[in-house]
C-alpha positions as CSV (number, residue, x, y, z in Angstrom):
1,M,-59.4,-29.9,-15.9
2,R,-62.5,-29.4,-18.0
3,R,-62.7,-28.7,-21.7
4,T,-64.9,-25.6,-22.4
5,T,-63.8,-24.1,-25.6
6,S,-60.5,-24.7,-27.3
7,V,-57.5,-25.0,-25.0
8,L,-57.7,-26.5,-21.5
9,L,-54.7,-26.8,-19.3
10,S,-53.8,-30.5,-19.1
11,L,-56.1,-31.1,-21.8
12,T,-57.1,-27.3,-21.3
13,A,-59.9,-24.9,-22.0
14,L,-60.0,-21.3,-23.1
15,V,-62.4,-19.5,-20.8
16,T,-64.3,-16.5,-22.2
17,V,-66.2,-14.3,-19.8
18,T,-65.8,-12.2,-16.5
19,G,-61.8,-8.3,-9.3
20,L,-52.1,-6.6,7.1
21,A,-49.5,-4.8,5.2
22,V,-46.1,-6.4,5.3
23,P,-43.1,-5.2,3.3
24,S,-41.7,-7.6,0.7
25,A,-39.3,-10.0,2.3
26,V,-36.9,-12.7,1.4
27,A,-37.2,-16.0,3.3
28,A,-35.5,-19.3,2.9
29,P,-37.8,-22.0,1.4
30,V,-38.8,-24.8,3.8
31,S,-36.6,-27.7,3.1
32,D,-38.7,-30.5,4.7
33,R,-41.9,-30.1,2.7
34,P,-44.8,-32.6,3.5
35,A,-44.9,-35.6,1.3
36,V,-46.9,-35.1,-1.9
37,P,-50.0,-37.4,-1.7
38,A,-50.0,-40.6,-3.8
39,G,-51.1,-39.9,-7.3
40,W,-49.8,-36.4,-7.5
41,K,-46.7,-35.3,-9.5
42,A,-44.7,-32.1,-9.8
43,V,-45.4,-30.0,-12.9
44,D,-42.3,-28.3,-14.3
45,A,-42.1,-25.6,-17.0
46,S,-41.8,-28.0,-19.9
47,E,-44.9,-29.9,-18.9
48,L,-46.8,-26.7,-18.2
49,A,-45.9,-25.3,-21.6
50,R,-46.8,-28.6,-23.3
51,V,-50.2,-29.0,-21.8
52,T,-51.2,-25.3,-22.3
53,G,-50.2,-25.6,-25.9
54,G,-52.8,-28.2,-26.6
55,A,-53.6,-28.5,-30.3
56,D,-52.1,-25.1,-31.1
57,A,-48.7,-25.9,-32.5
58,R,-47.4,-22.3,-32.0
59,R,-48.2,-22.3,-28.3
60,A,-47.0,-25.9,-27.8
61,S,-43.6,-24.9,-29.0
62,R,-43.3,-22.0,-26.6
63,A,-40.0,-21.7,-24.7
64,A,-40.1,-23.5,-21.3
65,D,-39.1,-20.3,-19.5
66,E,-41.8,-18.2,-21.1
67,P,-44.5,-17.3,-18.5
68,V,-47.8,-19.1,-19.0
69,Q,-50.9,-17.0,-18.5
70,L,-53.6,-18.9,-16.5
71,A,-56.8,-18.6,-14.5
72,L,-57.3,-20.7,-11.4
73,Q,-60.7,-22.2,-10.6
74,S,-61.4,-23.6,-7.1
75,A,-62.7,-27.2,-7.1
76,R,-64.6,-26.3,-3.8
77,N,-66.9,-23.6,-5.1
78,N,-66.2,-23.6,-8.9
79,R,-65.3,-19.9,-8.7
80,F,-62.2,-18.3,-10.3
81,V,-59.5,-16.7,-8.2
82,A,-59.4,-12.9,-8.4
83,T,-57.0,-10.3,-7.1
84,E,-58.8,-7.8,-4.9
85,V,-57.0,-4.7,-6.1
86,T,-59.6,-2.3,-4.8
87,Y,-59.6,-3.7,-1.2
88,P,-58.3,-1.1,1.2
89,A,-55.1,-1.8,3.3
90,P,-54.2,-4.1,4.8
91,N,-56.1,-6.5,2.5
92,T,-55.1,-5.0,-0.8
93,G,-54.4,-7.7,-3.4
94,V,-55.9,-10.6,-1.4
95,Q,-56.6,-13.7,-3.5
96,R,-60.3,-14.9,-3.5
97,A,-62.1,-17.6,-5.4
98,R,-65.2,-15.5,-6.0
99,S,-65.6,-14.8,-9.8
100,A,-68.2,-16.8,-11.8
101,A,-66.1,-16.4,-14.9
102,V,-62.8,-15.0,-16.2
103,G,-63.6,-11.4,-17.2
104,G,-60.1,-9.9,-17.5
105,S,-56.9,-9.2,-15.6
106,W,-58.5,-9.6,-12.1
107,E,-58.6,-13.4,-12.7
108,S,-55.4,-13.7,-14.8
109,F,-52.0,-14.8,-13.6
110,A,-48.6,-15.3,-15.2
111,F,-46.9,-18.5,-13.9
112,E,-43.1,-17.8,-14.0
113,W,-40.8,-20.8,-13.7
114,D,-37.6,-20.7,-11.7
115,E,-35.3,-23.6,-12.7
116,A,-33.0,-23.3,-9.7
117,T,-35.8,-23.8,-7.2
118,A,-38.2,-25.8,-9.4
119,T,-41.0,-23.5,-8.4
120,Y,-43.3,-20.8,-9.8
121,G,-43.9,-17.2,-9.0
122,L,-47.5,-16.2,-9.6
123,R,-47.8,-12.6,-11.0
124,S,-51.2,-11.1,-11.0
125,L,-52.0,-9.3,-14.2
126,A,-54.5,-7.1,-12.3
127,N,-51.7,-5.1,-10.5
128,N,-48.5,-6.7,-11.9
129,R,-47.5,-7.9,-8.4
130,Y,-46.4,-11.3,-7.3
131,V,-48.5,-13.4,-4.9
132,A,-47.0,-13.7,-1.5
133,V,-47.9,-15.8,1.6
134,E,-48.4,-13.6,4.6
135,K,-46.8,-15.8,7.2
136,N,-46.5,-12.9,9.7
137,Y,-50.2,-12.1,9.7
138,T,-52.2,-13.4,12.7
139,G,-55.6,-15.0,13.3
140,S,-57.8,-16.0,10.4
141,A,-55.6,-14.1,7.9
142,Q,-52.4,-15.9,8.7
143,N,-50.7,-17.3,5.6
144,I,-53.3,-15.5,3.4
145,L,-52.2,-15.0,-0.3
146,R,-51.8,-11.4,-1.5
147,A,-50.5,-10.0,-4.8
148,R,-48.3,-7.3,-3.3
149,S,-44.6,-8.1,-4.1
150,T,-42.5,-6.5,-6.8
151,S,-40.0,-9.4,-6.9
152,V,-39.9,-13.1,-6.1
153,G,-38.3,-14.6,-2.9
154,G,-39.2,-17.4,-0.5
155,W,-42.6,-15.7,0.3
156,E,-43.6,-15.8,-3.3
157,R,-42.6,-19.3,-4.5
158,F,-44.9,-22.2,-5.1
159,A,-44.6,-25.8,-6.2
160,L,-47.3,-27.0,-8.6
161,Y,-48.6,-30.5,-8.6
162,Y,-51.1,-32.4,-10.8
163,N,-53.3,-35.4,-10.2
164,A,-54.2,-37.1,-13.4
165,D,-57.1,-39.1,-11.9
166,L,-58.8,-36.0,-10.5
167,D,-57.6,-33.8,-13.4
168,R,-56.8,-31.1,-10.8
169,Y,-53.8,-29.1,-9.5
170,A,-52.5,-28.1,-6.1
171,L,-50.2,-25.3,-5.0
172,Q,-47.7,-25.7,-2.2
173,S,-45.9,-22.7,-0.6
174,T,-42.2,-23.1,-0.1
175,L,-42.3,-20.6,2.7
176,N,-44.1,-22.8,5.2
177,G,-44.5,-26.1,3.3
178,C,-48.3,-25.9,3.3
179,F,-50.8,-26.4,0.5
180,V,-53.0,-23.5,-0.6
181,A,-56.7,-23.9,0.5
182,M,-59.8,-21.9,-0.4
183,E,-61.6,-20.7,2.8
184,N,-65.1,-21.6,1.7
185,S,-66.5,-21.3,5.2
186,Y,-65.2,-17.8,5.9
187,T,-67.6,-14.8,6.0
188,G,-67.2,-11.2,5.2
189,S,-64.6,-9.7,2.9
190,L,-62.2,-12.7,3.3
191,Q,-64.8,-15.3,2.3
192,Y,-63.3,-17.6,-0.3
193,A,-59.8,-16.3,0.4
194,L,-56.8,-18.4,-0.4
195,R,-54.4,-19.4,2.5
196,A,-51.3,-21.6,2.6
197,R,-52.4,-23.6,5.6
198,S,-53.0,-27.3,4.8
199,A,-50.4,-30.0,5.6
200,D,-51.8,-32.2,2.9
201,V,-54.2,-32.2,-0.1
202,S,-57.2,-33.6,1.7
203,G,-60.0,-32.7,-0.7
204,S,-61.5,-30.0,-2.9
205,W,-60.4,-27.2,-0.5
206,E,-56.9,-27.6,-1.8
207,E,-57.7,-28.5,-5.4
208,F,-57.9,-26.2,-8.5
209,S,-58.3,-26.3,-12.2
210,L,-56.0,-24.2,-14.4
211,F,-57.3,-22.6,-17.6
212,S,-55.1,-21.2,-20.3
213,I,-55.9,-17.5,-21.2
214,G,-52.8,-16.6,-23.1
215,S,-52.7,-16.0,-26.9
């Protein structure tokens, strides 16, 4: 992660600046996830709360189960992930790394920890919906991420990993065991879309920086 102002996640920065239909479903998480690459480690709620607290003692002492508000920046194109709330169906709520800066709720997410599964639910502050992996979609949109769920089940759960050498994070869907990638080579309305489709973290496509935006 990169320090830009005051608080940077894992040694975090406060960013100041700058937006298929499937019913919500419950699916059992994949039990045989691919091995996490060497050098990566799982990030639990206590660690996330600690690193987002930074030098601010009040935030450093936040409860471990209190949601942490973050922005995600793709390492591939240096753009922040936004929720496309104005996209028409079936792409309403698609996640795209397309914003040059964090301008508000479109680029803001609450990371909500679940102790039982050791995973996070990502709630978009743009529409107050949880991000789901659209496993039932077909073609280039299969496994695309959309903020469309009102609750968290297998479709909406993600493991979070950190690589200290790279100072970057990776998200792994528990629905299909795949890592989230940013589709830099796509064109049209789904350019820079996020999809849970990689078996491993092979490079910047699957790597993100996390920036604290909470008070």
